[in-house]
C-alpha positions as CSV (number, residue, x, y, z in Angstrom):
1,M,0.0,0.0,0.0
2,L,1.5,3.3,-1.1
3,S,1.4,6.3,1.2
4,D,-1.3,8.7,0.3
5,L,0.9,11.7,1.2
6,W,0.7,12.8,-2.5
7,Q,-2.8,12.4,-3.7
8,K,-2.5,15.5,-5.9
9,I,0.4,16.4,-8.2
10,V,0.7,19.8,-6.7
11,Q,0.5,20.3,-3.0
12,N,-0.3,23.8,-1.7
13,M,0.8,25.1,1.7
14,I,-1.4,28.0,2.7
15,F,-0.2,30.3,5.4
16,S,-2.4,32.5,7.5
17,F,-1.5,34.7,10.5
18,S,-5.0,35.3,11.7
19,H,-8.1,33.3,12.1
20,D,-9.6,34.2,8.7
21,D,-7.2,36.1,6.5
22,V,-5.1,34.0,4.1
23,I,-1.9,35.8,3.2
24,G,-0.5,33.5,0.5
25,K,0.6,30.0,-0.4
26,I,3.6,28.1,-1.6
27,S,3.1,25.4,-4.3
28,L,5.5,22.5,-4.7
29,N,5.3,19.4,-6.8
30,K,6.3,15.9,-5.9
31,E,9.0,15.7,-8.6
32,A,10.8,18.9,-7.5
33,I,11.1,17.6,-3.9
34,G,11.8,14.0,-4.8
35,S,14.6,15.0,-7.1
36,Q,16.5,16.2,-4.0
37,G,17.7,13.3,-2.0
38,K,18.1,15.4,1.2
39,G,15.0,17.5,0.5
40,L,14.7,21.3,-0.2
41,D,15.9,24.0,2.1
42,N,15.3,27.5,0.7
43,W,13.5,30.8,1.0
44,M,10.3,30.8,-1.2
45,N,8.0,33.7,-2.0
46,L,4.4,33.5,-1.1
47,T,2.0,33.6,-4.0
48,R,-1.6,34.8,-4.1
49,V,-4.4,32.4,-3.4
50,D,-7.2,32.5,-6.0
51,P,-10.5,31.0,-4.8
52,D,-11.2,29.9,-8.4
53,E,-8.0,28.0,-8.5
54,E,-8.0,26.1,-5.3
55,V,-10.1,23.1,-6.5
56,Q,-10.3,19.6,-5.2
57,G,-12.7,16.8,-6.1
58,E,-14.1,14.7,-8.9
59,I,-17.3,14.4,-10.9
60,H,-18.8,11.1,-12.2
61,L,-19.9,11.4,-15.9
62,G,-21.2,9.2,-18.6
63,L,-20.6,10.5,-22.1
64,E,-22.1,9.1,-25.3
65,L,-21.6,10.4,-28.8
66,L,-24.9,10.4,-30.8
67,R,-24.5,10.1,-34.6
68,D,-27.7,10.7,-36.5
69,P,-26.7,12.3,-39.9
70,P,-26.8,15.0,-40.7
71,R,-26.7,16.1,-37.1
72,T,-24.3,14.9,-34.3
73,G,-25.2,15.1,-30.7
74,L,-23.8,14.4,-27.3
75,R,-25.5,12.7,-24.3
76,C,-24.0,13.7,-21.0
77,H,-25.1,11.7,-18.0
78,V,-24.1,13.8,-14.9
79,I,-24.2,11.2,-12.1
80,E,-22.6,12.6,-8.9
81,A,-19.6,14.5,-7.6
82,R,-17.1,14.5,-4.8
83,V,-16.1,18.0,-4.0
84,G,-13.3,18.8,-1.5
85,I,-15.1,21.6,0.3
86,W,-18.4,21.9,2.1
87,L,-20.5,24.0,-0.2
88,I,-23.9,23.9,-2.0
89,C,-23.5,22.3,-5.5
90,V,-25.8,23.3,-8.3
91,L,-26.6,22.3,-11.9
92,V,-28.7,24.3,-14.3
93,T,-31.7,22.1,-14.0
94,Q,-31.6,21.1,-10.3
95,I,-30.2,22.2,-7.0
96,I,-28.5,19.8,-4.7
97,K,-28.0,21.5,-1.3
98,K,-25.8,21.1,1.7
99,T,-23.6,18.2,0.6
100,R,-20.1,17.8,-0.7
101,F,-21.2,14.7,-2.5
102,P,-24.2,15.8,-4.7
103,H,-26.0,13.1,-6.7
104,W,-27.8,14.3,-9.8
105,D,-28.3,11.3,-12.0
106,E,-29.4,13.6,-14.8
107,V,-29.0,13.3,-18.6
108,L,-28.4,16.3,-20.8
109,E,-28.3,16.1,-24.6
110,L,-26.4,18.7,-26.6
111,E,-26.3,19.3,-30.3
112,L,-22.8,19.6,-31.7
113,E,-22.4,21.8,-34.7
114,G,-19.4,21.4,-37.0
115,F,-18.3,18.2,-35.1
116,E,-16.3,17.0,-38.0
117,E,-14.0,20.1,-37.5
118,A,-13.5,19.2,-33.8
119,E,-9.8,19.3,-33.8
120,G,-8.6,21.4,-30.9
121,R,-12.1,21.8,-29.5
122,S,-13.2,20.5,-26.1
123,L,-16.4,19.8,-24.2
124,T,-16.3,21.8,-20.9
125,L,-18.4,21.0,-17.9
126,E,-18.3,23.4,-15.0
127,V,-19.5,23.0,-11.4
128,W,-20.6,26.0,-9.5
129,D,-21.9,26.8,-6.0
130,W,-25.2,28.7,-6.2
131,D,-25.5,31.5,-3.6
132,L,-28.7,33.1,-2.7
133,V,-26.8,36.4,-2.1
134,G,-23.8,37.4,-4.0
135,K,-22.1,35.8,-7.0
136,N,-21.9,32.0,-7.5
137,D,-18.6,30.3,-6.5
138,F,-16.6,28.3,-9.0
139,L,-15.9,24.7,-7.8
140,G,-14.1,23.2,-10.8
141,K,-14.4,22.1,-14.4
142,V,-13.8,19.1,-16.6
143,E,-12.4,19.5,-20.2
144,I,-12.8,16.6,-22.6
145,P,-11.2,16.9,-26.1
146,L,-13.8,16.0,-28.7
147,E,-11.1,14.1,-30.5
148,C,-11.3,11.6,-27.7
149,L,-15.0,11.1,-28.2
150,Q,-14.4,10.4,-31.9
151,R,-12.1,7.5,-30.9
152,S,-14.3,6.2,-28.0
153,P,-17.9,7.2,-28.5
154,Q,-18.9,6.0,-25.0
155,V,-16.9,7.1,-21.9
156,R,-17.9,6.6,-18.3
157,G,-15.8,7.3,-15.2
158,W,-14.6,9.8,-12.5
159,F,-12.9,12.9,-13.8
160,R,-10.9,15.2,-11.6
161,L,-12.2,18.7,-11.3
162,L,-9.7,21.2,-12.6
163,P,-9.2,24.9,-11.7
164,L,-10.5,27.7,-13.8
165,G,-7.1,28.7,-15.0
166,N,-3.5,29.2,-13.9
167,M,-3.6,32.7,-12.4
168,E,-0.7,32.2,-10.0
169,D,1.3,35.3,-9.4
170,D,4.4,35.4,-7.2
171,A,3.7,39.0,-6.4
172,G,7.4,39.8,-6.6
173,G,7.9,38.9,-2.9
174,K,5.4,41.6,-1.8
175,L,3.5,39.0,0.2
176,G,6.6,37.9,2.0
177,A,8.7,34.8,2.0
178,L,9.1,31.7,4.1
179,R,12.1,29.5,4.6
180,L,11.0,25.9,4.3
181,T,12.8,22.6,4.8
182,I,10.9,19.9,3.0
183,R,11.8,16.2,2.4
184,L,9.7,13.7,0.5
185,A,8.7,10.8,2.7
186,E,6.9,8.2,0.7
187,D,6.8,4.5,1.7
188,R,5.0,1.3,1.1
189,I,3.6,-0.6,4.1
190,L,3.5,-4.4,3.7
191,P,1.0,-6.8,5.4
192,S,1.8,-7.5,9.1
193,M,3.2,-11.0,8.5
194,Y,6.2,-9.6,6.6
195,Y,7.3,-7.5,9.6
196,Q,6.9,-10.2,12.3
197,P,10.5,-11.6,11.9
198,L,11.9,-8.1,12.6
199,I,9.6,-7.6,15.6
200,D,10.8,-11.0,16.9
201,L,14.4,-10.0,16.6
202,L,13.8,-6.7,18.4
203,V,11.9,-8.4,21.2
204,E,14.6,-11.0,21.7
205,S,17.0,-8.4,22.9
206,V,14.8,-7.5,25.9
207,I,12.4,-10.3,26.5
208,C,14.7,-12.3,28.8
209,P,16.8,-9.8,30.8
210,A,17.9,-12.6,33.1
211,E,20.1,-13.8,30.2
212,Y,22.1,-10.5,30.5
213,P,23.2,-10.5,34.1
214,S,26.4,-8.7,33.3
215,L,25.8,-7.0,30.0
216,Q,29.1,-6.1,28.3
217,V,29.8,-3.1,26.2
218,K,30.7,-5.3,23.2
219,D,27.6,-7.5,23.3
220,T,25.8,-7.4,20.0
221,T,22.0,-7.4,19.5
222,P,19.7,-6.0,16.8
223,L,19.2,-3.0,19.1
224,T,22.9,-2.2,19.4
225,M,23.3,-2.6,15.6
226,L,20.4,-0.3,15.0
227,E,22.0,2.4,17.2
228,E,25.2,2.0,15.2
229,V,23.5,2.9,11.9
230,T,21.3,5.6,13.4
231,T,22.4,9.2,12.7
232,V,22.3,11.9,15.3
233,E,19.6,13.7,13.2
234,S,17.3,10.6,13.0
235,R,17.9,9.3,16.5
236,Q,14.9,11.0,18.1
237,D,12.5,9.7,15.5
238,V,14.0,6.2,15.8
239,A,13.7,6.4,19.6
240,M,10.0,7.4,19.4
241,T,9.3,4.6,16.9
242,L,11.0,2.0,19.2
243,V,9.1,3.3,22.2
244,K,5.8,2.8,20.3
245,I,6.8,-0.7,19.2
246,Y,7.7,-1.8,22.7
247,L,4.6,-0.2,24.2
248,G,2.5,-2.2,21.7
249,Q,4.4,-5.4,22.7
250,G,4.0,-4.6,26.5
251,L,7.8,-4.6,26.9
252,V,8.6,-0.9,27.2
253,V,10.2,-1.2,30.7
254,P,12.5,-4.1,29.7
255,F,13.4,-2.2,26.6
256,L,14.4,1.0,28.5
257,D,16.2,-1.1,31.2
258,Y,18.2,-2.8,28.5
259,L,19.3,0.5,26.9
260,N,20.0,2.2,30.2
261,M,22.0,-0.8,31.5
262,R,24.3,-0.6,28.5
263,E,24.6,3.2,28.9
264,V,25.5,2.9,32.6
265,N,27.9,0.1,32.1
266,Q,30.0,1.9,29.5
267,T,30.1,5.2,31.5
268,S,33.2,5.6,33.7
269,D,32.7,9.2,34.7
270,P,29.3,9.7,36.6
271,N,29.4,13.4,35.6
272,T,28.8,12.4,32.0
273,L,26.0,9.9,32.6
274,F,23.1,10.4,30.1
275,R,24.5,13.7,29.0
276,S,24.8,12.7,25.3
277,N,22.0,12.2,22.8
278,S,22.4,8.4,22.8
279,L,19.6,6.1,21.9
280,A,19.0,5.4,25.6
281,S,18.7,9.1,26.4
282,K,16.4,9.8,23.5
283,A,14.3,6.7,24.3
284,M,13.7,7.8,27.9
285,E,12.8,11.3,26.7
286,Q,10.3,10.1,24.2
287,F,8.9,7.5,26.6
288,M,8.0,10.2,29.1
289,K,6.2,12.2,26.4
290,A,4.4,9.1,25.3
291,V,3.0,8.0,28.6
292,G,3.2,11.1,30.8
293,M,1.7,13.9,28.9
294,L,-1.6,13.9,30.8
295,Y,0.3,13.7,34.1
296,L,2.4,16.7,33.0
297,H,-0.8,18.6,32.1
298,E,-2.4,18.0,35.5
299,V,0.8,19.1,37.3
300,L,1.7,22.2,35.3
301,K,-1.4,23.5,33.6
302,P,-2.9,25.5,36.5
303,T,0.3,27.5,37.1
304,V,1.1,27.9,33.4
305,N,-2.4,29.2,32.7
306,R,-2.1,31.7,35.5
307,I,1.2,33.0,34.2
308,F,-0.3,33.5,30.8
309,D,-3.4,35.3,32.2
310,E,-1.5,37.6,34.6
311,K,1.2,38.7,32.1
312,K,3.4,40.1,34.9
313,Y,6.6,41.9,34.0
314,I,9.4,39.9,35.5
315,E,13.2,40.5,35.0
316,L,16.2,39.8,37.1
317,D,19.0,40.6,34.6
318,P,20.1,44.3,35.2
319,C,21.1,44.5,31.5
320,K,17.5,43.7,30.4
321,I,15.4,45.6,32.9
322,E,13.3,48.3,31.1
323,L,11.8,50.6,33.6
324,N,9.2,52.0,31.2
325,R,7.7,48.5,30.9
326,T,6.7,48.4,34.6
327,R,3.4,49.7,36.0
328,R,3.6,53.3,37.1
329,I,2.7,54.1,40.7
330,P,0.7,57.3,41.2
331,F,2.7,60.2,42.7
332,K,5.9,58.1,42.5
333,G,6.4,57.7,38.8
334,S,8.2,54.6,37.4
335,A,9.7,51.9,39.7
336,S,13.4,51.9,40.3
337,E,15.6,49.0,39.1
338,A,15.9,47.7,42.7
339,E,12.1,47.7,43.0
340,V,11.7,45.9,39.7
341,R,14.2,43.2,40.8
342,E,12.5,42.8,44.2
343,S,9.0,42.6,42.6
344,S,10.3,40.1,40.0
345,L,12.0,38.0,42.7
346,E,8.8,37.8,44.7
347,L,6.7,36.8,41.7
348,L,9.2,34.2,40.6
349,R,9.3,32.6,44.0
350,A,5.5,32.4,44.1
351,Y,5.3,30.8,40.7
352,L,8.2,28.5,41.4
353,S,6.8,27.5,44.7
354,D,3.5,26.5,43.2
355,I,5.2,24.5,40.4
356,M,7.5,22.6,42.9
357,D,4.7,21.9,45.3
358,S,2.6,20.5,42.5
359,I,5.5,18.3,41.3
360,V,6.7,16.9,44.6
361,G,3.1,16.2,45.6
362,S,2.3,14.2,42.5
363,V,3.7,10.8,43.3
364,A,0.3,9.2,43.2
365,Q,-0.5,10.9,39.9
366,C,2.6,9.8,38.1
367,P,1.9,6.8,35.7
368,P,3.0,3.6,37.3
369,V,5.0,2.6,34.2
370,M,7.1,5.8,34.6
371,R,7.8,5.0,38.2
372,V,8.9,1.4,37.4
373,A,11.2,2.7,34.6
374,F,12.8,5.1,37.0
375,K,13.1,2.4,39.7
376,Q,15.1,0.2,37.2
377,L,17.2,3.2,36.2
378,H,18.0,3.9,39.9
379,K,19.0,0.3,40.4
380,R,21.4,0.2,37.5
381,V,23.1,3.5,38.5
382,E,23.5,2.4,42.1
383,E,25.1,-0.9,41.0
384,Q,27.6,0.9,38.7
385,F,28.5,3.7,41.2
386,P,28.1,2.3,44.7
387,E,30.7,4.6,46.3
388,A,29.7,7.1,49.0
389,E,31.0,10.0,47.0
390,N,28.6,9.1,44.2
391,E,25.5,9.1,46.5
392,D,23.8,11.8,44.4
393,V,24.4,10.1,41.0
394,K,21.3,7.9,41.3
395,Y,19.2,10.9,42.0
396,L,20.8,13.0,39.2
397,A,20.1,10.2,36.7
398,I,16.4,10.3,37.4
399,S,16.0,14.1,37.9
400,G,18.0,14.7,34.7
401,F,15.2,13.1,32.7
402,F,12.3,14.1,35.0
403,F,13.2,17.8,35.4
404,L,15.7,18.7,32.7
405,R,14.1,16.8,29.8
406,F,10.4,16.8,30.8
407,F,9.2,19.5,33.1
408,A,11.6,22.3,32.2
409,P,11.1,22.1,28.4
410,A,7.3,22.1,29.0
411,I,7.6,25.2,31.1
412,L,9.8,26.9,28.6
413,T,7.5,26.2,25.5
414,P,4.0,25.2,26.7
415,K,2.6,25.1,23.2
416,L,5.0,22.2,22.2
417,F,3.5,20.1,25.0
418,N,-0.1,21.1,24.2
419,L,-0.4,23.1,27.5
420,R,-1.4,26.2,25.5
421,D,-2.9,26.7,22.0
422,H,-0.5,29.5,21.1
423,H,3.1,30.5,21.9
424,A,3.6,33.1,24.7
425,D,4.1,36.8,24.0
426,T,7.5,38.3,24.7
427,R,6.8,39.2,28.3
428,T,5.3,35.9,29.3
429,S,8.0,34.0,27.4
430,R,10.7,35.7,29.5
431,T,8.9,34.7,32.7
432,L,8.7,31.1,31.5
433,L,12.4,31.1,30.6
434,L,13.4,32.3,34.1
435,L,11.2,29.6,35.7
436,A,12.6,26.9,33.4
437,K,16.2,27.9,34.4
438,A,15.3,27.6,38.0
439,V,13.6,24.2,37.5
440,Q,16.8,23.0,35.7
441,S,18.9,24.1,38.6
442,I,16.7,22.2,41.0
443,G,16.9,19.1,38.7
444,N,20.7,19.4,38.9
445,L,20.3,19.3,42.7
446,G,21.9,22.8,42.9
447,L,25.4,21.4,42.1
448,Q,26.2,24.0,39.5
449,L,24.9,27.1,41.3
450,G,27.4,30.0,41.2
451,H,29.5,28.5,38.4
452,G,27.6,30.0,35.4
453,K,27.7,33.4,33.8
454,E,24.2,34.3,35.0
455,Q,25.1,35.6,38.5
456,W,21.9,37.7,38.5
457,M,20.0,34.5,39.2
458,A,21.7,34.4,42.7
459,P,18.7,35.8,44.6
460,L,16.9,32.5,43.7
461,H,19.7,30.3,44.9
462,P,18.4,30.0,48.5
463,F,15.0,28.8,47.3
464,I,16.7,26.3,44.8
465,L,18.9,24.8,47.6
466,Q,15.9,24.5,49.9
467,S,14.1,22.5,47.2
468,V,16.9,19.9,46.8
469,S,16.0,17.9,49.9
470,C,12.3,17.9,48.9
471,V,13.3,16.7,45.4
472,K,15.3,13.8,46.8
473,D,12.5,12.8,49.1
474,F,10.1,13.0,46.2
475,L,12.3,10.8,44.0
476,D,12.6,8.2,46.8
477,K,8.8,8.0,47.0
478,L,8.5,7.9,43.2
479,I,10.5,4.7,42.9
480,D,8.9,3.1,45.9
481,I,6.7,0.8,43.8
482,D,6.3,-2.9,43.5
483,N,7.1,-4.0,39.9
484,E,4.9,-7.0,40.2
485,N,1.8,-4.9,40.8
486,V,2.3,-3.1,37.5
487,S,0.8,-5.3,34.8
488,E,1.8,-5.1,31.2
489,V,-1.5,-3.5,30.3
490,H,-0.8,-0.6,32.6
491,Q,2.3,0.2,30.6
492,R,0.0,2.0,28.1
493,A,-1.0,5.6,28.0
494,V,-4.5,6.3,29.3
495,F,-6.6,9.3,30.3
496,L,-7.3,10.5,33.8
497,P,-10.8,9.9,35.1
498,S,-13.6,12.4,34.5
499,V,-11.5,14.5,32.1
500,T,-13.0,15.7,28.8
501,V,-10.4,14.5,26.4
502,K,-11.7,15.9,23.2
503,E,-14.7,17.7,21.8
504,G,-15.9,19.2,18.6
505,Y,-18.3,19.0,15.7
506,L,-18.5,15.8,13.6
507,H,-21.0,14.3,11.2
508,K,-22.8,11.1,12.4
509,R,-24.4,8.4,10.2
510,K,-26.6,5.6,11.5
511,A,-25.6,2.1,10.4
512,E,-29.0,0.6,11.1
513,G,-32.3,1.4,9.4
514,P,-33.2,2.2,5.8
515,Q,-30.5,3.2,3.4
516,L,-31.0,7.0,3.3
517,L,-29.8,9.3,0.5
518,T,-26.4,10.7,1.3
519,R,-27.7,14.2,1.9
520,F,-30.1,12.9,4.6
521,A,-27.8,10.3,6.1
522,F,-25.3,12.5,7.9
523,K,-26.2,14.8,10.7
524,K,-24.0,17.4,12.3
525,R,-23.5,16.8,16.0
526,Y,-21.3,18.1,18.7
527,F,-19.2,15.3,20.3
528,W,-17.6,15.0,23.7
529,L,-15.2,12.3,24.7
530,S,-14.2,11.6,28.3
531,S,-12.6,8.5,30.0
532,E,-16.1,7.3,30.7
533,T,-18.5,8.3,27.8
534,L,-18.6,9.3,24.2
535,S,-21.6,11.6,24.0
536,Y,-23.1,13.9,21.4
537,A,-25.9,16.5,20.9
538,K,-27.1,19.0,18.3
539,S,-24.9,21.8,19.7
540,P,-22.5,22.4,22.6
541,D,-25.3,24.0,24.8
542,W,-28.0,21.4,23.9
543,Q,-29.5,20.0,27.1
544,V,-30.2,16.5,25.9
545,R,-27.2,14.3,25.1
546,S,-26.9,10.8,23.7
547,S,-24.1,8.8,25.4
548,I,-22.2,5.6,24.7
549,P,-20.2,4.2,27.7
550,V,-16.6,3.9,26.8
551,Q,-16.4,0.5,28.4
552,R,-18.8,-0.9,25.7
553,I,-16.5,0.2,22.8
554,C,-14.9,-2.8,21.3
555,A,-13.3,-1.4,18.1
556,V,-12.4,2.1,16.7
557,E,-11.3,1.9,13.0
558,R,-11.1,3.7,9.7
559,V,-13.8,3.2,7.0
560,D,-12.9,2.6,3.4
561,E,-13.7,5.5,1.2
562,N,-15.8,3.3,-1.2
563,A,-18.1,2.3,1.6
564,F,-20.1,5.5,1.5
565,Q,-18.1,7.4,-1.1
566,Q,-16.7,9.5,1.8
567,Q,-13.2,10.3,2.9
568,N,-12.0,10.6,6.5
569,M,-14.6,8.3,8.1
570,M,-14.3,6.2,11.1
571,Q,-16.5,3.6,12.9
572,V,-17.1,3.0,16.6
573,V,-18.3,-0.5,17.2
574,T,-20.0,-1.1,20.6
575,Q,-21.5,-4.2,22.3
576,D,-24.8,-4.0,24.3
577,N,-25.8,-6.0,27.3
578,D,-27.1,-8.8,25.1
579,G,-23.9,-9.2,23.2
580,Q,-25.2,-7.5,20.0
581,L,-22.7,-5.4,18.0
582,H,-23.7,-1.9,16.9
583,T,-21.7,0.4,14.6
584,M,-21.8,4.2,14.5
585,Y,-20.1,5.8,11.4
586,I,-18.6,9.2,11.9
587,L,-17.3,11.6,9.3
588,C,-14.5,14.0,10.2
589,K,-13.7,17.2,8.4
590,N,-10.1,16.2,7.4
591,V,-7.5,13.6,7.9
592,N,-5.9,15.3,10.9
593,A,-9.2,15.4,12.7
594,L,-9.7,11.7,11.9
595,N,-6.3,10.8,13.3
596,Q,-6.9,12.8,16.5
597,W,-10.3,11.3,17.2
598,L,-9.1,7.7,16.4
599,S,-6.2,8.2,18.8
600,S,-8.3,9.7,21.5
601,I,-11.1,7.1,21.5
602,R,-8.6,4.2,21.3
603,K,-6.7,5.5,24.3
604,A,-9.9,5.9,26.3
605,S,-11.0,2.4,25.5
606,I,-7.7,0.5,25.7
607,Y,-8.5,-1.2,29.0
608,N,-11.8,-2.7,27.7
609,E,-11.8,-6.4,28.0
610,R,-13.9,-7.4,25.0
611,M,-12.0,-5.7,22.2
612,L,-12.6,-7.2,18.7
613,P,-9.7,-8.9,16.9
614,S,-11.1,-8.0,13.5
615,F,-13.5,-5.6,11.8
616,H,-15.1,-4.8,8.4
617,P,-13.5,-1.7,6.8
618,G,-16.5,-1.5,4.5
619,A,-20.2,-1.3,5.1
620,Y,-23.1,-3.8,4.9
621,R,-25.2,-2.7,2.0
622,S,-27.4,-4.5,-0.5
623,G,-27.2,-7.8,1.4
624,K,-23.4,-8.0,1.6
625,W,-20.3,-6.4,3.0
626,S,-18.7,-4.0,0.5
627,C,-15.2,-5.0,1.7
628,C,-15.2,-8.8,1.6
629,L,-18.5,-9.4,-0.2
630,Q,-19.7,-11.8,2.5
631,S,-23.5,-12.0,2.8
632,D,-23.6,-12.9,6.5
633,R,-23.9,-9.7,8.4
634,T,-22.5,-11.3,11.6
635,V,-19.4,-12.8,9.9
636,L,-16.1,-12.1,11.5
637,G,-14.3,-9.0,10.2
638,C,-11.9,-9.3,7.3
639,S,-9.2,-6.9,8.6
640,R,-7.4,-6.9,12.0
641,T,-8.2,-4.2,14.5
642,H,-5.7,-1.9,16.3
643,S,-7.0,-2.9,19.8
644,A,-3.9,-5.0,20.5
645,V,-1.6,-2.0,20.5
646,T,-1.5,1.4,22.2
647,L,-1.0,4.9,20.9
648,G,2.2,6.5,21.9
649,D,1.4,10.0,20.6
650,W,-1.6,12.3,21.0
651,S,-2.2,13.0,17.3
652,D,-0.9,9.9,15.5
653,P,-2.4,6.5,16.0
654,L,0.2,3.8,16.3
655,D,0.4,1.5,13.4
656,P,2.8,-1.3,14.2
657,D,3.4,-2.1,10.6
658,A,4.3,1.5,9.8
659,E,6.5,1.8,12.8
660,T,8.4,-1.4,11.9
661,Q,8.7,-0.2,8.4
662,T,10.5,2.9,9.7
663,I,13.0,0.6,11.6
664,Y,13.5,-1.5,8.4
665,R,14.3,1.6,6.4
666,Q,16.9,2.7,8.9
667,L,18.5,-0.7,8.9
668,L,18.4,-0.8,5.1
669,Q,20.3,2.4,4.9
670,G,23.0,1.1,7.2
671,R,23.1,-2.5,5.8
672,D,26.5,-2.1,4.0
673,K,28.0,-0.7,7.2
674,L,26.8,-3.6,9.3
675,R,27.9,-6.2,6.7
676,K,31.4,-4.7,6.5
677,K,31.8,-4.5,10.2
678,Y,30.3,-7.8,11.4
679,L,30.6,-10.2,8.5
680,E,33.5,-9.2,6.3
681,S,35.8,-8.3,9.2
682,A,34.9,-11.2,11.4
683,D,37.2,-13.7,9.5
684,A,40.0,-11.2,9.7
685,E,39.6,-10.9,13.5
686,T,39.6,-14.6,13.9
687,A,42.8,-15.0,11.8
688,M,44.5,-12.3,13.9
689,D,43.6,-14.2,17.1
690,Q,45.1,-17.4,15.7
691,E,48.2,-15.6,14.6
692,E,48.6,-13.9,18.0
693,R,48.3,-17.3,19.7
694,K,51.2,-18.7,17.6
695,H,53.5,-15.9,18.6
696,S,52.3,-15.8,22.2
697,P,52.3,-19.4,23.5
698,R,51.4,-18.2,27.0
699,I,47.9,-17.2,25.8
700,R,45.5,-19.7,27.4
701,S,43.4,-21.8,25.0
702,D,40.2,-20.9,26.9
703,G,40.8,-17.2,26.3
704,V,41.2,-17.9,22.6
705,E,38.1,-20.0,22.7
706,R,36.1,-17.2,24.3
707,S,37.3,-14.8,21.7
708,R,36.3,-17.2,18.9
709,N,32.9,-17.7,20.5
710,F,32.4,-14.0,20.8
711,H,33.2,-13.4,17.1
712,E,30.9,-16.2,16.1
713,Q,28.0,-14.8,18.2
714,R,28.5,-11.4,16.6
715,M,28.5,-12.9,13.1
716,A,25.4,-15.0,13.8
717,A,23.4,-12.0,15.3
718,A,24.4,-9.7,12.3
719,A,23.6,-12.4,9.8
720,R,20.1,-13.0,11.2
721,L,19.3,-9.3,11.2
722,L,20.7,-8.8,7.6
723,D,18.7,-11.8,6.4
724,V,15.5,-10.3,7.8
725,V,16.3,-7.0,6.1
726,Q,17.0,-8.8,2.8
727,D,13.7,-10.7,3.1
728,L,11.8,-7.4,3.6
729,E,13.6,-5.8,0.7
730,R,12.6,-8.7,-1.6
731,A,9.0,-8.5,-0.4
732,H,8.9,-4.7,-1.3
733,Q,10.4,-5.5,-4.7
734,A,7.7,-8.2,-5.3
735,F,4.9,-5.8,-4.3
736,E,6.4,-3.0,-6.5
737,R,6.5,-5.4,-9.5
738,R,2.9,-6.4,-8.9
739,E,1.7,-2.8,-8.7
740,K,3.5,-2.0,-12.0
741,E,1.9,-5.0,-13.7
742,E,-1.6,-4.0,-12.4
743,A,-1.1,-0.4,-13.5
744,A,0.0,-1.5,-17.0
745,N,-3.2,-3.7,-17.3
746,E,-5.5,-0.9,-16.3
747,I,-7.5,0.9,-19.1
748,L,-7.6,4.5,-18.2
749,P,-10.4,6.8,-19.5
750,P,-9.3,9.4,-22.1
């Protein structure tokens, strides 16, 4: 299955800096981006956006050439349309209102004069939106050369709606320019069975931690080989992908423990522990974001919201204090620099105190899986650095992730952690920066105070030092948890009770009952999702709501476009008290909204016991399923559900096949490096060992044997991994050949 990233030849990025006013766009085509292996990185002028040019959609036509000498006519059967915007569609003879999928089923007959001289002439069909007030809006057009009708008198099919004309104007840079970094990411996702061998190899590394009681730096597993071929730029993406995979396998804690154990064991200086951007560091960072975002929101959001609302002027740096920015005091004029610093210090202490009180009091709120991961990390560090002078190292290892890579970045940029919808203004941003610096110092247990250049932060040092003992006590409580009581299921991200997770307008369609016309089948409803119910009503303030208990949800999946001739649809399958299944079909406004709702509902229902293993991506219509053509309505689904995995990210549902494909691509890029290191050089190393033994008779035979076994194990591990990569490559090639053969056999309409 090819990625649908490029459904159109030209992709438009439209930039707006207010809610309604569009400033301009940048148009790029697939070939231009794909021709650059590393992507494009350049300044590009914005171009004007013409409403008559921004067209998406298709129209279903049947054309028949009527030859009745001496006259020639054309019969045009206008069947239906799929238009990419929500507008009223109109044809001359009939109005189809309030649908983006109008169905006309109307025949027009036209008389063609001078048809024999049709060279260069075309039949043009335009689709317009009729407005009661103002001018009609152009939706698109289809142009069919009459020469094509001469060759094929009968044509029927879907034709893409085209813009009115190419009116693009670069405006000479008057609209402004944007610097964009763009890289084409297009991939084919194979069926699940092709990825299972790679999943098995990844799981092997962590599934039996007892087999690695004294993990050595030189031990070779698929995970260590993956890290070797991962670039610094791609390490964060690879880490998040691995976290999602192991979350789905219920092995995220052993996975993190494996990486952390290797990192700790190869670190000799405790001051450098986890300070690099290694795979272990990035995996822990992405893991906290995957499972701890709701926890972070509960801890930080009240104080962050208050900071945004109050917009206080706070500054400690004498070089940056602007006295004219402070509030004037009647009869006294502007505040002095000392008064500004004292006021800023008082406000910072208050905000910082609220933040730290919320954090150190959040042991019970912290997800159990995070606590277990930190407990394992604490254990590994204590084993490696047991000396009394390294007493703080086990605290620093945890606080380095917890404060420096989780809470401090969220305070600094709340929008990136979904704490706020918009970035902070300049004044608020400065306050957040000062608070983030203070939280970082607390996370470092105050060990670096007084050694930096920012000596103007000194007034906060007493508060920071007072907080260190509270932080240590908090970390001790945080890791005081029984591993056995944390089941594998609880390693998955879930929502807190009684929290409205997501809300907004959607279009609902009933699955049961008579088959209504498209324009009557969908009703606009306002939906709310909490950890307990999925409810909806006519509007946000409507008093009567219909509700579905989340615990009854047993599948949340996409719907094929062909089921209802609609894109961006999902289905929510529920089970009543009698065991009967019911399906509610929901239409989202775009693919982003679809992904967000899928992710949210799946997260909310992930603990449900009776999740379905399979589902029907189509619809049951005309006595059969449109996907598998089975006539039995109760037959098992023909596609597997996503209920066996979790979602590691708020906006992007986890697809284990897509995630494993990402790892395969990374290994494929580094295949030559792995082959050269582990296979081609292995024989040379063995030969060197044998030669060294000849010249050094005192070398014990058991040492040589251990060395030989080590090389053989490395070779075997690398060979298995490279074989799996090669098998996946062959599968991709086979699918690509099949797609080309199928495309060559298709008869495309003129």
